[in-house]
DODRENNU-923060 format. One line per field, with one value per residue (C-alpha): z, x, y. Coordinates in Angstrom, 1 decimal. Example, Ala and Ser with C-alpha at 12.3 -4.5 7.8 and 13.67 -1.06 7.14 Angstrom:
<nodes>
up: c(7.8/7.1)
east: c(12.3/13.7)
north: c(-4.5/-1.1)
</nodes>
This chain:
<nodes>
up: c(194.0/197.3/197.6/198.3/200.5/202.3/202.0/200.9/198.0/194.8/192.3/189.0/186.5/183.1/181.5/177.7/175.9/174.6/172.2/171.7/167.8/168.6/170.6/167.8/168.8/172.4/174.8/177.8/180.1/181.0/184.0/185.5/189.3/191.2/194.8/195.1/198.4/198.0/193.9/193.0/190.0/188.9/185.7/185.3/182.3/182.4/179.8/179.0/178.5/175.1)
east: c(195.9/195.4/196.3/193.3/195.4/197.7/195.9/199.4/200.0/200.8/203.3/202.3/204.2/202.4/200.2/198.8/196.1/193.4/190.7/187.5/186.5/182.3/182.5/184.0/187.6/186.7/190.3/190.5/193.7/194.9/196.5/198.4/199.5/201.8/201.9/205.4/204.8/201.8/202.3/198.6/198.3/195.4/194.3/192.2/190.8/189.0/187.7/189.7/187.7/189.2)
north: c(-48.4/-49.6/-53.7/-55.6/-58.0/-56.0/-52.3/-51.2/-48.7/-50.6/-49.4/-47.9/-50.1/-50.0/-47.4/-46.8/-45.4/-48.1/-47.1/-48.7/-49.0/-49.3/-46.3/-44.2/-45.0/-43.4/-43.4/-45.2/-44.5/-48.3/-49.1/-51.6/-51.7/-54.4/-55.5/-56.8/-58.4/-60.0/-60.9/-58.7/-57.4/-54.5/-53.4/-50.4/-49.0/-45.6/-43.1/-40.5/-37.0/-35.9)
</nodes>
């Protein structure tokens, strides 16, 4: 993941699976990235193929 401010690579600091109960518990990969230089945090939730 690229920092939107400084364009450097952000560090992955957290990853876990989340579920959407309204869609038969569809799984999502929840990832949090951090750029310590600019104090920028980005979170993504991407559907996982079962």
